[in-house]
NUNU-337035 format. One line per 5 residues: number of its first residue (from 1); their letters; for each residue x, y, z of N, C-alpha, C. Coordinates in Angstrom, 2 decimals, decimal comma. Each point is the difference from the previous one (the first is absolute). Layout:
% residues N
NUM = A = X:Y:Z:X:Y:Z:X:Y:Z; ...
//
This chain:
% residues 92
1 = MEDHG = 16,44:5,35:-17,31:-0,50:0,17:1,43:-0,76:-0,49:0,29; 0,44:-0,40:1,32:-1,28:-1,50:0,49:-1,23:1,16:0,53; -0,79:-1,23:-0,18:-1,44:0,01:0,35:-0,01:-0,25:1,60; -1,10:2,14:0,21:-0,12:-0,01:1,05:-1,35:-0,35:1,29; -1,02:-0,04:-1,48:-1,16:0,00:1,11:-0,79:-0,76:-1,10
6 = RTVEI = -1,16:-0,44:0,22:-1,12:-0,52:-1,03:-1,23:-0,08:1,20; -0,91:0,12:-0,23:-1,52:0,29:0,12:-0,52:-1,65:-0,51; -0,32:-1,27:0,68:-0,80:-0,63:-0,08:-1,44:0,26:0,62; -0,81:-1,92:-0,83:-1,54:0,44:1,35:0,17:-1,21:-0,26; -1,14:0,46:1,72:0,14:-1,42:0,88:-0,33:-1,04:-0,60
11 = ADWDA = -0,90:-0,14:-1,20:-0,77:-1,17:-0,98:1,99:-0,76:0,04; 0,58:0,73:-0,08:1,12:-0,48:-0,86:0,70:-0,32:1,55; -0,01:-1,63:0,07:0,46:-0,33:1,75:1,69:0,16:-0,24; -0,08:-0,79:-0,70:1,73:-0,63:-0,64:0,98:0,49:0,31; -0,47:1,71:-0,95:0,56:1,97:-0,07:0,01:0,01:1,51
16 = VVSEL = -0,87:0,20:0,57:-0,71:0,56:1,60:1,86:-0,39:0,60; -0,22:-1,67:0,20:0,90:-0,84:0,82:0,67:0,11:-0,22; 1,00:0,53:-2,04:1,14:0,23:0,12:0,85:1,21:-0,11; -0,96:0,80:-0,40:0,68:1,62:0,05:-0,17:0,67:2,77; -0,68:-1,52:0,21:0,33:0,65:1,71:0,87:-0,44:0,30
21 = DRFCV = 0,50:-0,79:-1,02:1,21:-0,58:0,91:1,38:0,59:-0,48; -0,48:0,54:-1,31:1,40:0,44:-0,30:0,22:1,40:0,94; -1,33:0,43:0,58:0,28:1,24:0,48:0,11:0,20:1,25; 0,14:-1,51:0,43:-0,44:-0,22:1,69:2,11:-0,20:0,65; 0,46:0,99:-0,80:1,33:0,41:0,59:1,14:0,01:1,65
26 = GGTTH = 0,70:-0,81:0,24:-0,21:-0,51:1,36:-0,83:-0,50:1,11; -0,84:-0,71:-0,97:-1,00:-0,01:1,01:-0,51:-1,57:-0,29; -1,31:-0,20:0,32:-0,69:-1,77:-0,46:-1,27:0,02:-0,89; -0,13:-0,55:-0,69:-1,32:-0,53:-0,50:-0,52:-1,46:0,13; -1,36:-0,16:0,14:-0,35:-0,26:-0,08:-1,81:-0,39:-0,64
31 = AESDV = -0,07:-1,03:-1,13:-0,55:-0,27:-0,75:-0,56:-1,52:-0,20; -1,98:-0,11:-0,11:-0,59:-0,60:-0,44:-0,88:0,03:-0,82; -0,55:-0,29:-0,79:-1,46:-0,27:-0,72:-0,42:1,38:0,10; -0,54:0,58:0,59:-0,77:0,69:0,75:0,29:1,41:0,89; 1,18:0,02:0,09:0,63:0,95:1,61:1,75:-0,37:-0,37
36 = ANCTI = 0,52:1,99:-0,03:1,31:-0,26:0,24:0,39:0,97:0,19; 1,02:-0,29:0,81:0,37:1,96:0,96:1,57:-0,30:-0,28; 0,57:1,05:1,02:0,67:0,80:-0,33:0,31:0,95:1,61; 0,93:-0,84:0,47:0,94:0,61:1,37:1,37:-0,14:0,35; -0,09:1,66:0,02:1,71:0,54:0,10:-0,79:0,77:1,39
41 = REATI = 1,52:0,08:0,93:-0,31:-0,09:0,90:-0,95:0,39:1,07; -0,79:1,24:0,05:-0,68:0,13:0,64:-1,63:-0,18:-0,79; 0,56:0,37:-1,04:-1,71:-0,02:-1,12:0,17:-1,13:-0,63; -1,75:-0,11:-0,46:-0,30:-1,01:-0,64:-0,81:0,26:-1,03; 0,12:-0,61:-1,67:-1,51:0,27:-0,29:-0,55:-0,97:-0,95
46 = EIHSN = -1,24:-0,56:0,35:-0,49:-1,23:-0,52:-1,41:0,35:-0,88; 0,59:-0,57:-0,99:-1,02:0,24:-1,69:-0,05:-1,29:0,37; -2,06:-0,51:-0,17:-0,60:-0,51:-0,44:-0,62:-0,18:-1,67; -0,61:-0,86:-0,35:0,36:-0,61:-1,27:-1,56:0,92:-0,29; -0,96:-0,21:0,74:-1,90:0,99:0,16:0,60:0,81:-0,43
51 = GRIEG = 1,15:1,53:0,49:-0,27:0,92:0,39:0,45:1,11:0,59; 0,13:-0,87:1,21:-0,01:0,23:1,63:1,18:0,09:0,15; 0,47:1,18:0,54:2,10:0,49:0,13:-0,25:0,31:1,35; 0,78:-0,43:0,72:0,08:0,41:1,56:1,27:0,53:0,02; 0,29:0,90:0,80:1,53:1,07:-0,21:-0,07:0,07:1,36
56 = SMPLH = 1,71:-0,10:0,83:-0,46:0,14:1,61:1,62:0,81:0,49; -0,30:1,33:0,03:1,65:0,34:-0,10:0,10:0,84:1,87; 1,21:0,08:0,73:-0,30:0,83:1,33:-0,58:1,46:-0,31; -1,04:-0,05:0,42:-1,08:1,21:0,28:-1,17:0,67:-0,98; 0,15:-1,68:-0,68:-1,36:0,08:-1,54:0,17:-1,45:-0,49
61 = AFDGR = -1,50:-0,29:-0,05:-0,32:-0,98:-0,92:-1,08:0,19:-0,94; -0,42:-1,08:-0,61:-0,69:0,60:-1,08:-0,45:-1,65:-0,44; -1,54:-0,14:-0,14:-0,72:-0,78:-0,78:-1,34:0,20:-1,07; 0,32:-0,48:-0,75:-0,94:0,70:-1,29:-0,31:-1,25:-0,78; -0,88:-0,01:-1,48:0,38:-0,47:-1,03:0,37:0,71:-1,28
66 = VETLE = 1,12:-0,12:-0,92:0,29:0,78:-1,05:0,65:-1,12:-1,07; -0,39:0,56:-1,24:-0,33:-0,76:-1,38:1,38:-0,13:-0,29; 0,90:0,92:-0,07:2,03:-0,13:-0,50:0,79:0,76:1,14; 0,97:-1,16:-0,63:1,16:0,66:0,89:0,94:0,57:-0,91; 0,68:1,02:0,62:1,29:0,62:-0,98:1,14:0,01:1,24
71 = FDHAE = 1,05:-0,57:-1,03:1,23:-0,84:0,92:0,50:1,23:0,16; 1,04:0,40:0,13:0,99:1,03:-0,21:1,30:-0,48:0,82; 0,88:-0,68:-0,69:1,29:-1,11:0,45:0,78:1,30:0,87; 0,69:0,96:-1,53:0,45:1,27:0,64:-0,11:0,49:1,19; -1,39:0,63:0,22:-0,62:1,08:1,07:-0,02:-0,97:1,14
76 = GTITA = -0,11:-1,33:-0,23:-0,44:-0,70:1,89:-1,49:0,37:-0,46; -1,06:-0,34:-0,53:-1,41:-0,24:-0,42:-0,44:-0,83:-0,26; -1,90:0,36:0,98:-0,61:-0,75:-1,12:-1,81:0,76:0,33; -0,11:0,26:-1,48:-1,29:0,64:0,34:-0,89:-1,18:-0,83; -1,34:0,58:1,33:-0,93:-1,27:0,14:-1,55:1,00:-0,93
81 = ESEEL = -0,16:-0,25:-1,08:-1,24:1,00:-0,33:-1,19:-1,10:-0,10; -0,96:1,26:0,56:-1,48:-0,62:-1,42:-0,82:1,08:0,21; -1,10:-0,18:-0,51:-0,97:1,73:-0,56:-0,29:0,75:1,76; 0,36:-0,66:0,54:-0,30:0,75:1,26:1,24:0,95:0,82; 0,75:-0,89:-0,03:1,22:0,17:0,55:1,45:0,04:-0,65
86 = SYTFR = 0,87:0,02:0,87:1,13:0,33:-0,47:0,77:-0,23:1,55; 1,08:-1,08:-0,02:0,70:-0,11:1,60:1,30:-0,19:-0,82; 1,14:0,57:0,83:2,17:-0,52:-0,77:-0,08:-0,48:1,46; 0,70:-1,52:-0,12:0,88:-0,13:0,60:1,55:-0,11:0,23; 1,38:0,50:0,98:0,76:0,58:-0,22:1,10:-0,94:0,78
91 = RP = 0,92:-0,63:-1,00:0,72:-0,88:0,23:0,97:0,45:1,35; 0,21:-0,62:1,35:0,45:1,05:1,11:1,62:0,23:-0,44
//
């Protein structure tokens, strides 16, 4: 059975970039030492190594800081979480 999901800590930057690249099916990714993003059609998620997340989809945007990212490749979601918040970005 193929592994479809993985939770990674923001501090594990290499894993964040790897999972984001895997997640970005049908889109483009760009990664640097402190920021990575995925753009699929009109939707973009940008992840910063300090935990800042920016998500932009039609009629919806998010900007906050998180500690973990849960990538669900089968469902096409990234759930970003901290003690204070939870945000889910859905692949269009």
